[in-house]
Every structure is written in structure tokens, then in C-alpha cells.
N, CA, C and O of each residue as an XYZ file, in Angstrom:
640
protein
N      -5.873     30.360      8.766
C      -7.297     29.855      7.815
C      -5.762     28.631      6.766
O      -5.900     27.461      6.408
N      -4.901     29.253      6.642
C      -4.229     28.535      5.610
C      -3.531     27.205      5.941
O      -3.251     26.422      5.034
N      -3.219     26.913      7.359
C      -2.869     25.273      7.970
C      -4.547     24.621      7.822
O      -4.437     23.429      7.535
N      -5.600     24.908      7.896
C      -6.618     24.408      7.669
C      -6.782     23.472      6.101
O      -7.112     22.315      5.840
N      -6.462     24.376      5.480
C      -6.762     24.053      3.795
C      -5.242     22.961      3.644
O      -5.198     21.789      3.270
N      -4.414     23.625      3.970
C      -3.262     22.591      3.995
C      -3.272     21.349      4.500
O      -2.880     20.412      3.804
N      -3.642     21.191      5.555
C      -4.102     20.390      6.277
C      -4.934     19.164      5.252
O      -4.615     18.038      4.870
N      -5.862     19.833      5.100
C      -7.072     19.166      4.235
C      -6.775     18.451      2.805
O      -7.183     17.383      2.348
N      -5.869     19.491      2.246
C      -5.343     18.875      0.878
C      -4.666     18.167      1.195
O      -4.984     17.128      0.616
N      -3.162     17.857      2.294
C      -2.371     16.847      1.910
C      -3.216     15.676      2.680
O      -2.777     14.533      2.558
N      -4.243     15.849      3.363
C      -5.081     14.734      4.013
C      -6.024     13.919      2.719
O      -6.344     12.737      2.595
N      -6.228     14.849      2.055
C      -6.785     14.699      0.871
C      -5.892     13.916     -0.202
O      -6.531     13.075     -0.833
N      -4.756     14.013     -0.477
C      -4.180     13.470     -1.187
C      -3.829     12.068     -0.487
O      -3.807     10.953     -1.007
N      -3.614     12.364      0.571
C      -3.132     11.138      1.449
C      -4.318     10.011      1.069
O      -3.929      8.957      0.567
N      -5.302     10.145      1.223
C      -6.231      9.435      1.438
C      -6.488      9.192     -0.185
O      -6.680      7.996     -0.402
N      -6.536      9.926     -1.254
C      -6.697      9.316     -2.527
C      -5.528      8.317     -2.716
O      -5.741      7.119     -2.903
N      -3.996      8.976     -2.647
C      -3.497      7.685     -3.292
C      -3.285      6.271     -2.044
O      -2.878      5.129     -2.254
N      -3.581      6.687     -1.211
C      -4.153      5.125     -0.133
C      -5.094      4.292     -1.170
O      -4.845      3.110     -1.408
N      -6.230      4.998     -1.795
C      -7.346      4.360     -2.078
C      -6.923      3.556     -3.633
O      -7.513      2.594     -4.125
N      -5.810      4.236     -4.158
C      -5.567      3.950     -5.842
C      -4.367      2.805     -5.025
O      -4.270      1.899     -5.852
N      -3.880      2.616     -4.391
C      -2.894      1.837     -3.619
C      -3.657      0.210     -3.716
O      -3.582     -0.837     -4.359
N      -4.496      0.913     -2.476
C      -5.228     -0.518     -2.157
C      -6.183     -1.138     -2.484
O      -6.479     -2.328     -2.377
N      -6.896      0.101     -3.082
C      -8.251     -0.173     -3.749
C      -8.004     -0.929     -5.241
O      -8.715     -1.738     -5.837
N      -6.609     -0.286     -5.621
C      -5.877     -1.346     -6.904
C      -5.899     -2.851     -7.036
O      -6.120     -3.610     -7.980
N      -5.538     -3.050     -5.539
C      -4.636     -4.265     -5.000
C      -6.087     -4.891     -4.771
O      -6.343     -5.962     -5.321
N      -6.961     -4.313     -4.045
C      -8.169     -5.476     -3.610
C      -8.661     -5.772     -5.432
O      -8.213     -6.729     -6.064
N      -9.553     -4.836     -5.981
C      -9.876     -4.828     -7.267
C      -9.058     -5.646     -7.807
O      -9.641     -6.181     -8.750
N      -7.951     -6.046     -7.699
C      -7.121     -7.056     -8.706
C      -7.595     -8.371     -8.197
O      -7.945     -9.374     -8.820
N      -7.525     -8.130     -6.894
C      -7.008     -9.176     -6.138
C      -9.136    -10.327     -6.397
O      -9.310    -11.479     -6.795
N     -10.272     -9.207     -5.918
C     -11.185     -9.592     -6.211
C     -12.058     -9.563     -7.140
O     -13.137    -10.144     -7.024
N     -11.733     -8.916     -8.143
C     -12.491     -9.151     -9.407
C     -11.624     -9.226    -10.842
O     -11.880    -10.067    -11.704
N     -10.814     -8.460    -10.942
C     -10.038     -8.624    -12.044
C      -9.435    -10.397    -12.475
O      -9.771    -11.091    -13.435
N      -8.667    -10.644    -11.590
C      -7.738    -11.766    -11.252
C      -8.973    -13.102    -11.218
O      -8.567    -14.248    -11.409
N     -10.285    -12.883    -10.996
C     -11.197    -14.186    -11.146
C     -11.441    -14.158    -12.484
O     -11.259    -15.138    -13.207
N     -11.945    -12.828    -12.965
C     -12.497    -12.802    -14.136
C     -11.687    -13.250    -15.099
O     -12.177    -14.154    -15.776
N     -10.152    -12.767    -15.496
C      -9.232    -13.222    -16.306
C      -9.098    -14.548    -16.153
O      -8.849    -15.155    -17.194
N      -9.198    -15.261    -15.043
C      -8.538    -16.761    -14.541
C      -9.747    -17.252    -15.671
O      -9.368    -17.817    -16.697
N     -11.323    -16.996    -15.422
C     -12.134    -17.613    -16.528
C     -12.233    -17.434    -18.056
O     -12.942    -17.986    -18.897
N     -11.476    -16.670    -18.118
C     -11.631    -16.121    -19.759
C     -10.294    -16.699    -20.608
O     -10.238    -17.239    -21.713
N      -9.313    -16.385    -19.701
C      -7.870    -16.888    -20.590
C      -7.461    -18.336    -20.290
O      -7.693    -18.857    -19.199
N      -6.773    -19.038    -21.414
C      -5.819    -19.885    -21.033
C      -4.773    -19.581    -20.325
O      -4.351    -18.436    -20.162
N      -4.213    -20.776    -19.784
C      -2.981    -20.389    -19.148
C      -1.757    -19.142    -19.573
O      -1.390    -18.128    -18.980
N      -1.456    -19.609    -20.548
C      -0.478    -18.840    -21.144
C      -0.766    -17.072    -21.716
O       0.004    -16.125    -21.556
N      -1.736    -17.071    -22.205
C      -2.511    -15.762    -22.286
C      -2.562    -15.183    -21.359
O      -2.339    -13.974    -21.297
N      -2.962    -16.126    -20.128
C      -3.388    -15.504    -18.797
C      -2.081    -14.595    -17.973
O      -2.158    -13.531    -17.359
N      -1.151    -15.290    -18.181
C      -0.138    -14.838    -17.584
C       0.561    -13.550    -18.317
O       1.111    -12.617    -17.731
N       0.424    -13.700    -19.638
C       0.770    -12.391    -20.678
C      -0.050    -11.191    -19.926
O       0.528    -10.191    -19.501
N      -1.561    -11.416    -19.801
C      -2.475    -10.059    -19.255
C      -2.140     -9.917    -17.948
O      -1.695     -8.831    -17.576
N      -2.296    -10.968    -17.050
C      -1.674    -10.196    -15.455
C      -0.454     -9.372    -15.603
O      -0.279     -8.291    -15.042
N       0.690    -10.182    -16.698
C       1.790     -8.934    -16.460
C       1.797     -7.464    -17.057
O       2.497     -6.524    -16.682
N       0.698     -7.490    -18.243
C       0.572     -6.219    -18.357
C      -0.292     -5.536    -17.306
O       0.202     -4.419    -17.152
N      -1.227     -5.663    -16.601
C      -2.145     -5.261    -15.495
C      -0.905     -5.478    -14.537
O      -0.880     -4.384    -13.972
N       0.227     -6.273    -13.959
C       0.628     -5.855    -13.042
C       1.909     -4.701    -13.170
O       2.441     -4.165    -12.198
N       2.329     -4.416    -14.849
C       3.107     -3.306    -14.947
C       2.679     -2.016    -14.936
O       3.390     -1.023    -14.787
N       1.182     -2.059    -15.139
C       0.056     -0.760    -15.596
C       0.306     -0.588    -14.289
O       0.878      0.474    -14.045
N       0.037     -1.371    -13.232
C      -1.049     -0.882    -11.908
C       0.609     -0.310    -10.956
O       0.733      0.614    -10.153
N       1.635     -1.273    -11.459
C       2.790     -0.966    -10.471
C       2.936      0.365    -10.512
O       3.123      0.878     -9.409
N       2.902      1.326    -11.740
C       3.518      3.019    -11.789
C       2.182      3.476    -10.670
O       2.449      4.476    -10.004
N       1.413      3.128    -10.524
C       0.272      3.800     -9.493
C       0.897      3.261     -8.360
O       1.071      4.033     -7.417
N       1.260      2.137     -8.254
C       1.689      1.903     -6.692
C       3.190      2.852     -6.451
O       3.226      3.761     -5.622
N       4.122      2.558     -7.120
C       5.411      3.505     -6.890
C       4.823      5.073     -7.148
O       5.717      5.844     -6.797
N       4.074      5.549     -7.456
C       3.692      6.834     -7.234
C       2.970      6.937     -5.984
O       3.302      7.911     -5.308
N       2.106      6.222     -5.515
C       1.247      6.030     -4.210
C       2.220      6.280     -2.873
O       2.003      6.875     -1.818
N       3.642      5.406     -3.492
C       4.042      5.207     -2.524
C       5.001      5.909     -1.735
O       5.472      5.714     -0.615
N       5.247      7.195     -3.038
C       5.973      8.192     -3.171
C       5.091      9.158     -2.434
O       5.747      9.680     -1.532
N       3.771      9.626     -2.474
C       3.146     10.431     -2.370
C       2.579     10.108     -0.757
O       2.524     11.018      0.071
N       2.315      9.200     -0.548
C       1.904      8.421      0.598
C       3.025      8.686      1.950
O       2.670      8.767      3.127
N       4.341      8.786      1.482
C       5.597      8.863      2.347
C       5.744     10.411      2.720
O       6.091     10.834      3.822
N       5.339     11.364      1.326
C       5.434     12.369      1.516
C       4.085     13.563      2.512
O       4.069     14.542      3.259
N       3.485     12.939      2.074
C       2.082     13.561      2.709
C       1.948     13.145      4.069
O       1.530     13.916      4.933
N       2.373     11.648      4.365
C       2.614     11.508      5.877
C       3.773     11.975      6.715
O       3.884     11.878      7.937
N       4.250     12.272      6.226
C       5.627     13.120      6.794
C       5.077     14.757      7.267
O       5.221     15.243      8.388
N       4.306     15.539      5.862
C       3.554     16.481      5.779
C       2.561     16.449      7.157
O       2.546     17.461      7.858
N       2.055     15.736      7.391
C       0.822     15.616      7.827
C       1.096     15.361      9.553
O       0.336     15.763     10.434
N       2.195     14.699      9.742
C       2.888     14.511     11.304
C       3.404     15.806     11.586
O       3.262     16.293     12.707
N       4.220     16.641     10.310
C       5.215     17.557     10.733
C       4.058     19.044     11.377
O       4.385     19.874     12.226
N       2.565     18.955     10.550
C       1.856     20.487     10.433
C       0.987     19.921     11.966
O       0.761     20.753     12.845
N       0.614     18.650     12.120
C      -0.180     17.743     13.513
C       0.791     18.462     14.734
O       0.226     19.370     15.343
N       1.903     18.211     15.063
C       2.490     17.957     15.711
C       3.852     18.865     15.570
O       5.024     18.566     15.342
N       3.087     20.267     15.839
C       4.511     21.094     15.588
C       5.947     20.850     16.362
O       7.067     21.115     15.925
N       5.597     20.267     17.640
C       6.444     20.364     18.832
C       7.817     19.448     18.638
O       8.912     19.490     19.198
N       7.223     18.534     17.511
C       8.144     17.589     16.805
C       7.950     16.068     17.822
O       8.732     15.146     17.593
N       7.115     15.935     18.679
C       7.127     14.592     19.526
C       6.630     13.547     19.026
O       6.689     12.514     19.694
N       5.902     13.528     17.501
C       5.953     12.470     17.267
C       6.824     11.855     15.981
O       7.049     12.478     14.943
N       7.222     10.626     16.250
C       8.525      9.942     15.814
C       8.185      9.335     14.404
O       6.997      9.338     14.082
N       8.905      8.930     13.727
C       8.061      7.668     12.813
C       7.868      6.480     13.117
O       7.006      5.708     12.696
N       9.082      6.242     14.229
C       8.400      4.535     15.059
C       8.823      4.656     16.326
O      10.025      4.571     16.577
N       7.832      4.887     17.366
C       8.037      5.086     18.712
C       6.605      4.331     19.439
O       5.461      4.121     19.036
N       7.266      4.089     20.580
C       6.108      3.063     21.300
C       6.230      3.775     23.006
O       6.239      3.171     24.079
N       6.292      4.860     22.805
C       5.899      5.978     24.149
C       4.752      5.515     24.464
O       4.677      5.115     25.626
N       3.387      5.387     23.537
C       2.054      5.711     24.430
C       1.172      4.780     23.153
O       1.544      4.606     21.992
N       0.147      4.372     23.688
C      -0.865      3.011     22.840
C      -0.933      4.121     21.310
O      -0.756      3.459     20.288
N      -1.166      5.717     21.038
C      -1.099      6.070     19.760
C       0.270      5.465     19.098
O       0.481      4.603     18.245
N       1.041      6.257     19.833
C       2.403      6.373     18.838
C       2.871      4.732     18.491
O       3.555      4.522     17.490
N       2.485      3.688     19.318
C       2.840      2.350     19.124
C       1.848      2.079     17.990
O       2.445      1.675     16.993
N       0.357      2.183     17.803
C      -0.290      2.012     16.908
C       0.151      2.706     15.534
O       0.214      2.055     14.491
N       0.381      3.752     15.585
C       1.087      4.522     14.215
C       2.253      3.942     13.701
O       2.554      3.941     12.507
N       3.064      3.331     14.826
C       4.589      2.942     14.512
C       3.885      1.353     13.645
O       4.345      1.081     12.536
N       3.174      0.750     14.050
C       2.645     -0.755     13.684
C       2.087     -0.374     12.480
O       2.023     -1.309     11.682
N       1.664      0.674     12.078
C       0.868      1.094     10.957
C       2.484      1.546      9.857
O       2.669      1.097      8.726
N       3.021      2.087     10.272
C       3.877      2.566      9.666
C       4.940      1.643      9.038
O       5.409      1.784      7.908
N       5.263      0.659      9.943
C       5.875     -0.684      9.756
C       4.978     -1.756      8.585
O       5.447     -2.473      7.701
N       3.799     -1.570      8.912
C       3.394     -2.549      7.717
C       2.938     -1.710      6.121
O       2.352     -2.181      5.146
N       3.530     -0.196      6.381
C       3.446      0.506      4.724
C       4.698      0.251      4.377
O       5.026      0.313      3.192
N       5.475     -0.033      5.235
C       7.238     -0.597      5.019
C       7.176     -1.786      4.143
O       7.700     -1.887      3.033
N       6.505     -2.639      4.740
C       6.804     -4.124      4.583
C       5.672     -4.138      2.904
O       5.929     -4.931      1.998
N       4.604     -3.225      2.822
C       3.761     -3.255      1.245
C       4.313     -2.713      0.491
O       4.119     -2.873     -0.714
N       5.159     -1.915      0.985
C       5.831     -1.037     -0.319
C       7.038     -1.989     -0.344
O       7.411     -2.030     -1.517
N       7.787     -2.743      0.394
C       8.759     -3.938      0.154
C       8.501     -4.860     -0.573
O       9.295     -5.329     -1.388
N       7.057     -5.355     -0.332
C       6.542     -6.413     -1.224
C       6.563     -6.102     -2.588
O       7.056     -6.822     -3.456
N       5.950     -4.882     -2.790
C       5.186     -4.143     -3.749
C       6.630     -4.178     -5.292
O       6.573     -4.358     -6.508
N       7.504     -3.955     -4.505
C       8.894     -3.390     -5.518
C       9.298     -4.373     -5.640
O       9.686     -4.511     -6.800
N       9.558     -5.848     -4.630
C      10.051     -6.894     -4.579
C       9.164     -7.730     -5.750
O       9.835     -8.295     -6.614
N       7.647     -7.842     -5.827
C       6.871     -8.435     -6.873
C       6.468     -8.055     -7.952
O       5.679     -8.678     -8.662
N       7.077     -6.751     -8.250
C       7.018     -6.153     -9.777
C       8.140     -5.487    -10.193
O       8.127     -5.136    -11.372
N       9.060     -5.234     -9.571
C      10.871     -5.224    -10.402
C      11.943     -6.512    -10.106
O      12.942     -6.804    -10.762
N      11.366     -7.226     -8.822
C      12.608     -7.771     -8.802
C      12.255     -9.585     -9.223
O      12.897    -10.243    -10.041
N      11.279     -9.993     -8.542
C      10.623    -11.433     -8.786
C      11.147    -11.771    -10.196
O      11.814    -12.781    -10.422
N      10.824    -10.913    -11.078
C      10.849    -11.474    -12.667
C      12.302    -11.514    -13.298
O      12.569    -11.874    -14.445
N      13.301    -11.019    -12.205
C      14.421    -11.048    -12.976
C      15.138    -12.531    -11.815
O      16.283    -12.916    -12.053
N      14.584    -12.988    -11.020
C      15.156    -13.675    -10.135
C      15.856    -15.051    -11.327
O      14.957    -15.802    -11.704
N      16.851    -15.297    -11.727
C      16.773    -16.504    -12.540
C      16.937    -17.767    -12.039
O      17.815    -17.767    -11.176
N      16.521    -18.686    -12.201
C      16.298    -20.136    -11.821
C      15.132    -20.864    -11.311
O      15.024    -22.073    -11.110
N      14.032    -19.655    -11.086
C      12.778    -20.007    -10.361
C      11.307    -20.438    -11.830
O      11.093    -19.668    -12.766
N      10.894    -21.160    -11.720
C      10.225    -21.588    -12.705
C       8.717    -21.050    -12.501
O       8.067    -21.037    -11.455
N       8.325    -20.594    -13.837
C       7.309    -20.164    -14.128
C       6.228    -20.050    -13.097
O       5.863    -19.078    -12.436
N       5.867    -21.124    -13.125
C       4.929    -21.896    -12.186
C       5.264    -21.338    -10.612
O       4.434    -20.671     -9.994
N       6.231    -21.600    -10.201
C       6.174    -21.490     -8.887
C       6.749    -19.569     -8.619
O       6.914    -19.092     -7.496
N       6.891    -19.026     -9.526
C       7.314    -17.578     -9.776
C       5.955    -16.997     -9.479
O       5.783    -16.159     -8.594
N       4.437    -17.746    -10.700
C       3.660    -17.213    -10.226
C       2.519    -17.254     -9.055
O       1.483    -16.600     -8.937
N       3.106    -18.281     -8.227
C       2.659    -18.691     -6.968
C       3.173    -17.772     -5.961
O       2.551    -17.335     -4.993
N       4.680    -17.466     -6.382
C       5.401    -16.580     -4.984
C       4.367    -14.882     -5.363
O       3.948    -14.148     -4.467
N       4.205    -14.668     -6.615
C       3.641    -13.709     -6.731
C       2.412    -13.550     -6.182
O       2.158    -12.512     -5.572
N       1.395    -14.642     -6.333
C      -0.075    -14.388     -6.000
C       0.101    -14.206     -4.172
O      -0.501    -13.375     -3.491
N       0.916    -15.051     -3.762
C       1.199    -15.063     -2.392
C       1.522    -13.759     -1.393
O       1.149    -13.527     -0.243
N       2.514    -12.879     -2.471
C       2.770    -11.718     -1.847
C       2.090    -10.736     -2.165
O       2.370     -9.622     -1.722
N       0.746    -11.003     -3.247
C      -0.044     -9.998     -3.221
C      -1.041    -10.247     -2.479
O      -1.606     -9.246     -2.038
N      -1.548    -11.459     -2.121
C      -2.459    -11.520     -0.720
C      -2.020    -10.968      0.489
O      -2.598    -10.352      1.385
N      -0.723    -11.375      0.285
C      -0.252    -10.792      2.161
C      -0.232     -9.466      2.175
O      -0.679     -8.885      3.164
N       0.263     -8.776      1.135
C      -0.253     -7.413      0.828
C      -1.302     -6.343      0.881
O      -1.294     -5.130      1.090
N      -2.293     -7.338      0.588
C      -4.135     -6.860      0.541
C      -4.157     -7.443      2.368
O      -5.018     -6.859      3.025
N      -3.527     -8.224      2.957
C      -3.985     -8.464      4.028
C      -3.349     -7.125      5.411
O      -3.917     -6.793      6.452
N      -2.051     -6.660      4.856
C      -1.313     -5.604      5.182
C      -2.335     -4.525      5.104
O      -2.961     -4.038      6.045
N      -2.402     -4.255      3.969
C      -3.746     -3.116      3.458
C      -4.657     -3.042      4.218
O      -4.909     -1.968      4.764
N      -5.239     -3.928      4.406
C      -6.602     -4.217      5.451
C      -6.569     -3.927      6.800
O      -7.593     -3.568      7.383
N      -5.350     -4.059      7.445
C      -4.690     -3.817      8.800
C      -4.852     -2.267      8.241
O      -5.886     -1.604      8.329
N      -3.645     -1.847      7.665
C      -3.108     -0.898      7.661
C      -4.252      0.329      7.497
O      -4.008      1.533      7.565
N      -5.351     -0.194      7.303
C      -6.870      0.881      6.682
C      -7.692      1.002      8.032
O      -8.153      2.027      8.535
N      -7.769     -0.506      8.563
C      -8.184     -0.208      9.977
C      -7.597      0.297     11.353
O      -8.240      0.644     12.344
N      -6.429      0.266     11.209
C      -5.405      1.066     12.035
C      -5.582      2.392     11.889
O      -5.829      3.078     12.881
N      -5.452      3.098     10.294
C      -5.510      4.617     10.197
C      -7.225      4.704     11.036
O      -7.287      5.400     12.049
N      -8.373      4.064     10.605
C      -9.699      4.412     11.167
C      -9.642      4.575     13.037
O     -10.082      5.495     13.727
N      -8.914      3.282     13.468
C      -8.696      3.299     14.399
C      -7.791      4.605     15.192
O      -8.180      4.941     16.310
N      -6.987      5.080     14.782
C      -6.236      6.096     14.995
C      -6.936      7.544     14.696
O      -6.455      8.591     15.129
N      -8.087      7.486     13.933
C      -8.773      8.659     13.245
C      -9.563      8.530     14.457
O      -9.628      9.670     14.917
N     -10.343      7.542     15.387
C     -11.414      7.738     16.246
C     -10.579      7.868     17.701
O     -11.120      8.257     18.736
N      -9.335      7.521     17.612
C      -8.583      7.896     19.265
C      -7.924      9.209     19.002
O      -6.994      9.326     19.800
N      -8.022     10.307     18.169
C      -7.469     10.985     17.941
C      -8.174     12.404     18.170
O      -7.736     13.489     18.554
N      -9.818     11.828     17.665
C     -11.072     12.841     18.435
C     -12.094     12.534     19.401
O     -13.215     13.037     19.480
N     -11.522     11.566     20.195
C     -11.821     11.354     21.696
C     -11.054     11.865     22.968
O     -11.465     11.579     24.093
């Protein structure tokens, strides 16, 4: 009985932190940014965007760590024989899972670059920096949607 409870809790945390990270990005792109763009002049908008980015970065970093930990635990608990690898192309299931993992890594790298490195690069105009940040955010949203689709598809494959 302990294994189903442990799996449920780990899976719950995995899904909760997926919602926090991906939901935060979607909310930012679909709701917050368009509303702020209509409400604030350019300079004030940049200040508010920076404050929002800093606040969301905390949730992003925690989500990355929790998702890595819970993902590893889920793999270990659901495959005690140790035949599932982080990156493997031995079957269609393993290939799709590996693509999901690669997208997760890319998302994490983009999030870290966008929130911790981009603003520190010297010689980039503010306008260009903001454009790069928006493009990276949109790219991460596309990757996030792909990750959600792959997760759903893998869940269906697992029960069939």
C-alpha cells in the first residue's frame, strides 16, 4: 500500500509544479503581458515586466528542481528493473519520453538564461534585450505545450 501512496504523492507534486511553471508562462503570455501593454507607458512597462519576471523566476527555479527530483523518483518507482533511461531511443515510448526530457532541458536552460543571464550581457540595447526575452518566452511556451502533449500521450500509451 505504501507504493501507491508514494507514487500518488510524487506524481501529484510533479503535476503541481508542472502547472506552476507552465501555467505561469501561459498566464504571463496570454493575460498579463497584453493587459500591462495596454495599461503602461514603455518605461513603466519594462519596470513592471522585470518585477514580474523576478517573481516568476523563483517559482520557475523551484519547479525545475522539483520536476527533476519527482521525475527521477517516478522513473525509479515505476521501473524497478532500471530499464528506463533518461535519454533512450530503444522503443517508441522511450523515444517520446526522451524528447520530453530534451524539451524540459531546453526549457530549463532558456528560463535560466532569460531570467539570470540575459540582463547581465553588456552591449545589448534594452529594446533588443526585451525582444530576445519575449522570443525566448514564446519559444518556451511552445516547448511547454509540446511537453504537455507528450506527457498526455505517454500517459495514454502506458494504460493501453
